[in-house]
N, C-alpha and C positions, 0 to 999 in steps of 0.2 A: 463637833467634838468638844467645844468649850463647856466646862463644867457648869457655868452659870446659865446655860441654855436649858438644863435639865432640872425640873422642879421636884420630881418625886420618882421613886422606884417602887413598883408593886409586883406582886407575884402573878404570873399568868399560867403557870404549870398546873395548879390545882383546878382551874376552870377548864384547861385543855384536857385534863384527864376525866372530867365529869361527863355524865351522860348528856347533859343539856348542851346546846350549841351557843349559849349566850357568851358574849365577851365578858372578861372580868369586869366587875362592877365599877372599879376605879377608872378603867379605860373608857367604859361607856359614858361615865359622867364627865370625863375630861374632854372627850371628843364629841362635840355637839354639831356635827355636820349633817346637812341634808343628804338623803340617800343618793341623789344624782351627782354628788361631788366626785370628780375624778381623783383617784388616788394612785400613787406609785409605790409599789412594794419592791424595794431595792435589796437584792441579796447577792451573795458572793461578790465578785469584783466588777463584772460587766453586765449583770443581769437585772433587768427592770421589768416588772409586770405592771401594765396600766389596766385599771379596772375602775369600777364604781364603788363608792363606800358601801352601798347596800350589798354588793357581792362579797366584799371583804368581810363585812359583819357576819354574813350568813355562813361563809366558808373559811373563817379565820383559822380554824384548826388545820385545815389542809395547807394553807400558806405556811404555817409554822413547822412543816416538815423541814423547811430551810431555816433552822433556828440558829445559824452561825452568825449572829449579829445583824440581821436584816433591819432596815429602817423603813417605816411607812410615812409617806408625806402626802399631804393633800394639795391639789392644785389651787394656788392662790389662797392657801391657808397657812397660818403660822404654826399650828400645832404639829407635833411629830411624835412618833413612837419608835423606840429603839429596843428591839427584843434581844435577849441574851440567852445563851445556852444554859445558864444556871437557873432558868425558869423565871426570870424577872424581866420587866419591861420598864424602860425609863420614859417618863412623860415629860415632854419638853415643848418649848416654843422657839421657833427660829427667829432670829433677830436680824 
């Protein structure tokens, strides 16, 4: 939640509404993980989905039906994504 953990905030809604399944360009550039990295998509208060980065990249639009402030964390990775209902995602690094 610390403001200094979040580097930038970019739009994800435009890419979500597009016909292509690609992640927003800024997110794809920020997250440079191998496809087999385990990720945790944390939504609502007690719900966490564990999957692989390749799966999240491919189906990210489906994950964001839960757009009420979910956070994506990579196992043993410092980068994090915090999605907002206003159509933006914060790009951050855990410290």
